[in-house]
N, C-alpha and C positions, 0 to 999 in steps of 0.2 A: 364834299360830304363832311370833311373834318375841319372846316373853317367856320368858326363860330362868330356871330355878331351879337352885340348887346340888344336889349329890347328897343323896339322902334326902328331898328335897322334890318336890312336883309342883304344876303350875299349875292353879288353879281360878278360875272367875269368881265375883266377889261379887254381891250383889243388884243392883248397878248395871251389872253386865256387865264390870267392870274386872278384869284378871288379878291374881292374888296367889298367893304361894307358901305351900303348906300342907304339913305333914308327910305323907309317904307311909305308908300302912298296909303293914306287911311282907307281908300276905296278897296284896297286889297285885303283888308281885315276880314275875318270870318263873319258871316251873318250874325246879328246880335238879337238878344231878347231884352226885355225890360230889366230883368234881373242882372244883366251884364253891366249896367251903368255904373260908372265910378265918378267920384268927385275929385277934381284936381286941387292943388294948393292955390290955384288962381280963382277958386270958387266957381269954376265952370264944370258943368256936367258933361261927361263924354260917354259915347255909346258903349265903350268897353275900354279896358286897360290898353288894348292894342291901339285904339284910336288916340288915347292920351299919349302913349310913348312915341307914336308916329308923329304926332304934333310936336312933341318935345324935341325930336330929332331935327325937324325942320327949323326949329328955333335955336339950334346949337350955335354957340358963340355970342348969344345975346343974354342980357341979364334975365329976361323973362324965361328963356330956355333953361338957364342954370337953376332958376328957382322952382320951375314946374316939376312937381312930384305927384305921385298918387297919394291923396290925403286919406280917403276912406272909400269903402265899397258902398254903392247906392248913389242915387241922385243927390246933389248938393242940397243941404237944408241948413237952417239956423241951428248951430251947436251952442248951447248955453255955456257961459263961463263957469269953470269949476271953482267953487269956493274953498276956503281953508277947511271948513267943517266937512265938506263933501270928500275932499281928498284924503282926510284921515279915516273916513268910512270905507273908502274904495278897497283897501286890501282885504277887509272882512268878506266882501262879496266875491272878490277875485279868488281868494283862497278856497272858499266854499265851491265856487264854480270849477276850479281845477280838480278838486277832490271828486266832484260829481262826474266830471269827464272821465276820470280814471275808473270810477265805478261802472260807468256805461261800457267802457272798453273791455273791462274784465267780464262783465255780465253778458255782453253780446256774443262772446266766443268762449263758452265754458269748456269746450273740448279742443279748441284751436288757439294757437298763440296770438293770432290776429296782429294787432299793432304792437302788442307788448311781448318782449322777450321773456325768457323764463325767470330771470332775476327780477324784472319789473313785476311780473305776475305774482311772484312770491311776496313782494313788498305790498302790492295792492290787495292781495288775499287777506293779509292780516287786518287791514282797514275794513275790507268788505265784510268779513265775518264778525267784526266787533259789534256786539249788541248795543253798545252805547253810541254808535255812529248816528249822527244827525242826517236823516234822509233828505233827499232833494225836495225843495219847496221854496215858496216865496216867503222867506223868513225875515223877521225884523232885525234891525241892526243890533238891538240888545241881545236877542237870542244868539246871533252869530258871534257876538263878543263873548258871551257866557260859554258857548260851546268851544271857542278857541282856547279859552283859559282852562276849561275842564278836560277837553280832549286834544290838547296841543299836539300830542304825538302823531295824530292822524293827518296833520297838515304839513309835517316836515317833508315827507317824500313827494307829495304833489308839487310843492314849490320847486324842488330839485328837478323833478321830471319835466316841468315846463321849461326850465332853463336849458336842459339837455335837448329838448325838442327844437328850441330856437337856435341853439348854437351849432349851426350846420355849415355855414359858408364864410370863413373856414371854422372847423371845430377846434377852437383855440382857448376855450374856457373864459371868453369874454363875449358880450353881446354888443353888436354894432347897431347903428340906426337901421341899416338895411335888413339885418336879421330880425329886428323888432317889428319892422314895417308890416309884414303879413298879419301878425296878431293885432297890432294897433288898427290897421285899416278895417279889419272885420268887426272890431268892437266899438269904434268911435260913435257910430249912430246910436248905440245902446248905452254905452258907458262914456259919457263926455269927459270924465276925469282921467281917462287913460293916458292922454298925452302929457298932462301935468305930472301924473304919477311916474311915468318913465323918466321925465326930466329930473324929478326929485330923487330917483334911484341912482342918479349920477352926480353925487354931491361935489366932486372935484371938477365937473364939467369937461372931462377929457373925451367925451363922446364914446366911452366904452363902459359897459356895466359888468363888473366882475361878479363872480358867484357870491362873494361876501357882500357886495353892495346889493345884489338881488335878494339875498336872504334877509338882510337887514330891512329892506323895503317891505317885506311880508311879515316882519315881526319874528323871524326865526332867530333863536339864540345863537350867538357866535359859536358856542361849543357844539351845536347841532348842524352847522354848515359844513358839509363833507363832500369833497370831490369824488370820493369813492361811491357816492350814490348816483353819479352821472353815468350809469351803465345803460 
């Protein structure tokens, strides 16, 4: 009961009754639906993430097994290359998206904390009640840019909030590839620049994105990047 195995593995007792991790057989994965499909970094579509990681386990020790990871949710498709121009636009959409997620979390639970704690709700309330707030919609890049310049203060906390949400395993004030993976995997089919964006958020290529690097990526001024906002 207390012996954990990583994804793609399952726990079995050996002849002495001691627990050990063995590769999971893909046929033991739960029944799947079309929406469960995932695309691997080998550009193969798997019925679910369970099937992908079970396959990866069986390839352990090989180059293909080392390289195989979950690329994004959904069946594999052609992902266009992100251009220099597009990657400069990406933070505008991402900032607006983060702000709107927080508005939804705040609005959907007016009497209950829901996903937001009291400190978070107080921060979001200020944005939510601001009459100058740009409401959710399919806005042009020019409008998003003007709004960021005009209402910059509304975007500072959402950027910090997303960093805090991702920084879980471990909670150490830096984001690793594995911590970014869930967000990246869900957005790739819709936002093809997210992979390049995350790469450029790590200018020293140490595979760790600090809060300062994350803030700079979203255009947050250095004096406004504050660890105290990660509550």
